[in-house]
BALOBA-1460 file (C-alpha; in Angstrom, 3 decimals):
// residues 95
<rec num="1" residu="m" x="-0.110" y="0.057" z="-0.088"/>
<rec num="2" residu="s" x="1.547" y="3.364" z="-0.576"/>
<rec num="3" residu="f" x="0.035" y="6.712" z="0.845"/>
<rec num="4" residu="p" x="0.877" y="10.215" z="-0.424"/>
<rec num="5" residu="s" x="3.337" y="12.334" z="0.611"/>
<rec num="6" residu="p" x="2.846" y="14.149" z="3.740"/>
<rec num="7" residu="s" x="1.837" y="18.018" z="3.432"/>
<rec num="8" residu="v" x="4.276" y="19.918" z="5.427"/>
<rec num="9" residu="l" x="3.278" y="22.394" z="8.295"/>
<rec num="10" residu="d" x="5.931" y="24.630" z="9.392"/>
<rec num="11" residu="l" x="5.570" y="25.737" z="12.741"/>
<rec num="12" residu="r" x="8.447" y="27.990" z="13.330"/>
<rec num="13" residu="p" x="6.785" y="31.192" z="12.285"/>
<rec num="14" residu="v" x="3.577" y="30.269" z="14.531"/>
<rec num="15" residu="a" x="3.245" y="31.529" z="18.027"/>
<rec num="16" residu="p" x="4.525" y="28.814" z="20.925"/>
<rec num="17" residu="a" x="0.749" y="28.958" z="22.002"/>
<rec num="18" residu="e" x="-1.194" y="28.495" z="19.367"/>
<rec num="19" residu="r" x="1.028" y="25.577" z="17.742"/>
<rec num="20" residu="h" x="0.061" y="22.707" z="19.480"/>
<rec num="21" residu="t" x="-4.020" y="23.808" z="18.727"/>
<rec num="22" residu="l" x="-3.263" y="24.104" z="15.162"/>
<rec num="23" residu="v" x="-1.364" y="20.811" z="14.833"/>
<rec num="24" residu="f" x="-4.041" y="18.631" z="16.676"/>
<rec num="25" residu="s" x="-6.540" y="20.366" z="14.177"/>
<rec num="26" residu="r" x="-4.343" y="19.730" z="11.113"/>
<rec num="27" residu="l" x="-4.064" y="15.913" z="12.565"/>
<rec num="28" residu="q" x="-8.202" y="15.167" z="13.055"/>
<rec num="29" residu="a" x="-9.110" y="16.211" z="9.278"/>
<rec num="30" residu="l" x="-6.476" y="13.575" z="8.090"/>
<rec num="31" residu="a" x="-7.989" y="11.058" z="6.476"/>
<rec num="32" residu="a" x="-6.418" y="7.217" z="6.997"/>
<rec num="33" residu="g" x="-3.257" y="6.757" z="5.684"/>
<rec num="34" residu="d" x="-2.257" y="10.799" z="5.234"/>
<rec num="35" residu="g" x="0.263" y="12.171" z="6.588"/>
<rec num="36" residu="l" x="1.537" y="14.993" z="8.232"/>
<rec num="37" residu="l" x="5.246" y="16.811" z="7.988"/>
<rec num="38" residu="l" x="6.160" y="18.731" z="10.924"/>
<rec num="39" residu="v" x="9.005" y="21.357" z="10.706"/>
<rec num="40" residu="d" x="9.780" y="22.924" z="14.497"/>
<rec num="41" residu="d" x="13.095" y="24.696" z="15.877"/>
<rec num="42" residu="h" x="12.695" y="22.591" z="18.847"/>
<rec num="43" residu="d" x="12.175" y="18.700" z="19.679"/>
<rec num="44" residu="p" x="8.323" y="18.747" z="19.366"/>
<rec num="45" residu="a" x="8.640" y="15.299" z="22.146"/>
<rec num="46" residu="p" x="5.800" y="17.237" z="24.542"/>
<rec num="47" residu="l" x="3.376" y="17.302" z="20.974"/>
<rec num="48" residu="q" x="4.372" y="14.059" z="21.160"/>
<rec num="49" residu="r" x="3.738" y="12.777" z="24.126"/>
<rec num="50" residu="q" x="0.010" y="14.868" z="24.362"/>
<rec num="51" residu="l" x="-0.680" y="12.949" z="20.883"/>
<rec num="52" residu="q" x="-0.382" y="9.727" z="22.658"/>
<rec num="53" residu="e" x="-2.281" y="10.532" z="25.118"/>
<rec num="54" residu="r" x="-5.259" y="11.647" z="23.581"/>
<rec num="55" residu="f" x="-5.149" y="9.511" z="20.332"/>
<rec num="56" residu="p" x="-3.855" y="6.200" z="21.727"/>
<rec num="57" residu="g" x="-2.319" y="4.295" z="18.813"/>
<rec num="58" residu="r" x="-4.342" y="6.351" z="16.012"/>
<rec num="59" residu="f" x="-0.890" y="8.068" z="14.491"/>
<rec num="60" residu="a" x="2.621" y="7.236" z="13.698"/>
<rec num="61" residu="v" x="5.324" y="9.717" z="13.966"/>
<rec num="62" residu="a" x="8.984" y="8.895" z="12.764"/>
<rec num="63" residu="y" x="11.891" y="11.559" z="12.862"/>
<rec num="64" residu="l" x="13.335" y="12.641" z="9.752"/>
<rec num="65" residu="e" x="15.686" y="15.219" z="11.067"/>
<rec num="66" residu="d" x="16.533" y="15.670" z="14.887"/>
<rec num="67" residu="g" x="17.845" y="18.786" z="15.733"/>
<rec num="68" residu="p" x="19.731" y="20.756" z="16.580"/>
<rec num="69" residu="e" x="18.082" y="23.993" z="14.792"/>
<rec num="70" residu="v" x="15.510" y="22.235" z="12.914"/>
<rec num="71" residu="w" x="13.189" y="18.886" z="13.904"/>
<rec num="72" residu="q" x="11.346" y="17.275" z="10.787"/>
<rec num="73" residu="l" x="8.460" y="14.577" z="12.338"/>
<rec num="74" residu="e" x="5.950" y="12.766" z="9.947"/>
<rec num="75" residu="i" x="2.654" y="11.836" z="11.340"/>
<rec num="76" residu="r" x="0.642" y="9.429" z="9.632"/>
<rec num="77" residu="k" x="-2.696" y="8.684" z="10.790"/>
<rec num="78" residu="a" x="-3.160" y="4.588" z="10.959"/>
<rec num="79" residu="v" x="-4.860" y="3.107" z="8.571"/>
<rec num="80" residu="p" x="-7.217" y="0.477" z="10.553"/>
<rec num="81" residu="a" x="-6.754" y="-3.150" z="10.196"/>
<rec num="82" residu="e" x="-10.090" y="-3.852" z="8.673"/>
<rec num="83" residu="a" x="-9.427" y="-1.115" z="5.745"/>
<rec num="84" residu="a" x="-5.517" y="-2.097" z="5.103"/>
<rec num="85" residu="g" x="-6.344" y="-4.671" z="2.848"/>
<rec num="86" residu="s" x="-9.415" y="-4.267" z="1.052"/>
<rec num="87" residu="c" x="-10.693" y="-3.449" z="-1.438"/>
<rec num="88" residu="c" x="-13.984" y="-2.549" z="-3.447"/>
<rec num="89" residu="s" x="-15.227" y="-5.588" z="-1.957"/>
<rec num="90" residu="g" x="-14.171" y="-6.507" z="1.922"/>
<rec num="91" residu="g" x="-10.299" y="-7.720" z="0.276"/>
<rec num="92" residu="r" x="-11.709" y="-10.066" z="-2.756"/>
<rec num="93" residu="c" x="-10.146" y="-7.798" z="-5.621"/>
<rec num="94" residu="c" x="-12.806" y="-6.702" z="-8.460"/>
<rec num="95" residu="g" x="-11.501" y="-8.200" z="-11.578"/>
């Protein structure tokens, strides 16, 4: 299964007090399998903890760049197990 490239959200110009709200609104709008590439000026570990507390198991997180000046995290919305191997007819190919 291939996934679309994640959209990019650069948090560096966003006021710190607004960052988490912005990220969570963008993440909730994602379809299963879609991703968001966060660019930040510090390690977003607190955001990652909040994400796991609020939505356990619903998002996969991978560090693509780990500082010291820029951090990039790919956050991808999980695909439900029942949908991962299915196509239009419940897992049986249409052809």
